[in-house]
Structures are given as structure tokens and as C-alpha cells.
C-alpha positions in Angstrom: 0.2 0.1 0.1 1.6 3.5 -0.8 0.9 6.5 1.7 1.7 9.8 1.4 4.1 11.8 3.5 5.0 15.2 5.1 9.1 15.6 4.6 11.2 18.3 6.1 14.5 19.4 6.3 16.3 22.6 7.6 19.8 24.2 7.1 22.3 23.6 9.6 22.6 26.0 12.4 19.8 28.2 10.5 22.1 28.9 8.1 20.4 29.6 4.6 18.9 26.6 2.8 18.6 28.8 -0.2 20.2 32.4 -0.4 19.3 33.9 -4.1 16.8 32.5 -6.7 19.4 30.7 -8.6 19.9 28.7 -5.0 15.9 28.1 -5.2 15.6 27.3 -8.5 18.2 24.8 -8.8 16.9 23.1 -5.5 13.4 23.0 -7.3 14.7 21.6 -10.0 16.5 18.8 -7.9 13.4 17.8 -5.9 11.6 17.5 -9.5 14.3 15.3 -10.6 14.1 13.3 -7.1 10.7 13.1 -6.6 9.3 13.6 -10.0 5.2 12.9 -10.1 5.3 12.0 -6.2 5.2 15.5 -5.1 1.6 16.2 -3.9 2.8 20.0 -2.4 5.7 21.8 -1.4 7.6 24.8 -0.1 11.0 25.8 0.0 11.7 28.4 2.7 14.7 30.5 3.1 16.2 28.2 6.3 14.1 24.5 5.2 11.9 23.1 3.0 8.5 21.2 3.3 7.3 18.4 1.0 4.4 16.2 0.9 4.8 13.1 -1.5 3.4 10.1 -2.1 5.2 6.9 -1.5 7.2 4.7 0.6 8.7 6.3 3.5 12.2 4.9 2.7 12.3 5.1 -0.9 11.1 8.7 -0.9 13.4 10.1 1.9 16.6 8.5 0.5 15.3 10.2 -3.1 14.8 13.6 -1.3 18.3 13.0 0.2 20.1 13.0 -2.5 18.3 15.6 -4.5 19.2 17.6 -1.2 22.7 16.3 -1.1 23.1 17.6 -5.1 21.8 20.5 -4.2 24.5 20.8 -1.2 27.6 20.2 -3.4 26.3 22.9 -6.4 25.6 25.6 -3.8 29.1 24.8 -2.0 30.8 24.6 -5.5 29.5 27.7 -6.4 30.2 29.6 -3.7 33.7 28.1 -2.8 32.1 26.3 0.6 32.5 23.1 1.8 30.7 20.7 4.7 27.3 20.2 5.1 24.5 22.1 4.5 21.5 20.4 6.3 21.3 20.2 10.4 20.2 16.4 9.9 18.4 13.7 8.1 15.2 14.4 6.5 12.3 14.1 8.8 9.2 12.0 7.9 5.4 12.2 8.9 3.6 9.5 7.5 -0.3 10.8 6.7 -2.8 8.3 8.2 -6.0 9.4 6.8 -7.2 11.3 3.7 -8.4 14.6 6.1 -4.7 14.4 7.6 -3.0 14.3 3.8 -5.4 17.6 3.3 -4.1 19.2 6.4 -0.7 18.4 5.5 -0.8 20.2 2.2 -2.6 23.0 3.4 0.3 23.5 6.2 2.9 23.1 3.6 1.1 25.6 1.2 0.3 28.3 3.9 3.9 28.3 5.2 5.1 31.4 3.6 1.9 32.9 4.4 2.0 32.3 7.9 5.7 34.0 8.1 4.5 36.8 6.2 6.9 35.9 3.0 6.1 38.1 -0.1 4.9 36.2 -3.1 7.0 37.3 -6.1 6.3 36.5 -9.8 
């Protein structure tokens, strides 16, 4: 049986996960490449991200971590940095029901609104 999960990951020591639109676009491309059609919702904040995705927990966590690892390598390469970008492993919380899945997606999509982050086009 396939389940949906709310995945979250953040930058180490509250450092920025993305520092520019270029970083944000790179991360989104890597998330799309890693998870593809499994993504049901997402939000990339400056210091962390949320993804709601369908699939086996272990598989989607592994795929997201691979995409984040690639993003880290690219950010470090562009900025002449070394070391880790993430504070720890990806956390995953299973949606126990369709109602909870809808709540997860709503939470993820409302995250930047609640943080008063202006939307840009």
C-alpha cells in the first residue's frame, strides 16, 4: 500500500538553505528530478523546506536526501564552500488518513503566508 508523507529538512545552524533565486531554482529542479510525480505539495523557505509526497517512506526519504545532497554540492561549488548544508536527516511523517493528508498539504502551502513572506512573480 502506498502512503503519503510530509517530509521536512532544514539548514544547519539556521543558515540559509537557499540564498538566492538561483539556489531556489536549483533546489526545485533537484526536488523535481528526485521525486517527480510523487510530489503532492511543497514549500521552499529560506532556511528549510517542506514536501508532501506519495510513496514508501524509505524510498521518498532516500530520493529527497539524494536531491538535497546534489543541491548542497552545487551550492558549495558556486560559493567556494565546504561541509554540510543540512542540520540532519530528512524527517518524514505519514498521513494516516485522507483528511490528514489534506491538512498536511494545506499546512505546507500556508507556511510562507504565515511567515509573512511576500510572493513574487
